N, C-alpha and C positions, 0 to 999 in steps of 0.2 A: 908120805909118798911124794916124791918130787913131781913136777909137771912134765917131765920128759921120760917117764917110765914106759917101756914098751912091753905090752902084754901079749903073749902068744895066743892066737885065736884058732888056727887050723892049719892043716897042710896047705901049702901054696897050690897044690894040685886040686884042692877042693873048690877053688875059685875058677869057674869055667866061664869063658866069654859069654856075654848075654846073647850075642848073635848066634851062638852055638847052643842055645837053649839052657844056658847056665842058670842055676838057682842061686839066690842070695844065701849067704851063711849068716844065720841070726845069732845075736848075742845080747845079753842084758847088761846095762850099765846104770850107774847113778849119775844123773845129769841134773845139775842145779837143784840137788836135794830130792829128786824124784827117781824112782826106778823106771827105766825106759827100755824099750826094745830098740836094738840097732841092727844093722845088717852090713855085710861086706859083699862086694861083687868084683868081677874083673871086667874091665872095659879097655879096649885097645891095648891089651897086654899088661895093664897096670892094675893093682888092687886099689879099691876105693871103699870107703865106709861112711855111713850116715846114720843119724838117728832115724828110726822108722816112724816118721811123723811128718805128715803133709804140712806144708807151710800155709795152706788155706785154712784147714781145720785140723787140729791135732789128732788125726786118725792114721792108722798104719796103711802103707801103700799097697800091700800084697793083694792081688786079685785072686790068687790061690796061695796056699802055704809056700812062702819063700819065693814067689814069683813077683818080681818088681819091674822087670823089663817089659816093654811092649812087644808085640809079635816080631818086630824087626830086630830087636836087641839094641836099638839105637837110643832109646829114651827110657828113663825111669818114669813110671806112670802110676798115678794115684787111682786105684780102682773105684774109690767113692766119688771123686770129683772130676777126674779126667785131667788133672794138672800134670804137665810133663816137665821133667827135669833133665838137665844135662848130666849124664853119668860121670863125667870126669870132674865136674865142679859142683854139682848139686844146684846150680842156678836154675831158676824158673825159665822154661822155654815156651810155655804157653798154657792156657787154661786158667782156672781161678786160683792163682797162688800169689802170695805177697812175699817177696824175698826168695829164699831158697831153702834147701835142706841144710841141716846142721851137719857139717863135714867133720869126720874123725880121721886124723892122720893115720896112714897105713904104710907099712914097708914089708918087704920080704927078705929073709936072711936064712940061708942054709935050708931051703925048702919049706920054711914055715912063714905064714902070714901073721903079722903082729899089728896091733892097734896101739895108739899112744894116748896116755892119760893127759889131762889138762887140769887147770885149777878147778873147773866145774864139771869134770868128767872123770869118773873113777870106776874101777871094777866093782862088782857087787860085794865081794869079800875084801875089804880093805881096813 
């Protein structure tokens, strides 16, 4: 598999803005030899995806299943540590985090959201 393979994830309509109460769409990947949970969200009209792993301690962000946005829909928030991340970039915006979230390239085509593989990021069945 080349490093630029686009993998269909979900209908683009499944990615609802965080400010409108949108839930993350979860998916599993192989990252650096490990099976990891990832998620996709919509923020300011664009799809974004990240490993579901806080940069402070490798724990999933969700405070409830598939809820990664704060109440305002403006920040991705770690429920365990309170670390806040920029939804568009994954960069740490506050709290106990070092660096940022691991970003996964996303695109939409013909009503479908896709994520992109990389040298260290593959679908589970490859």
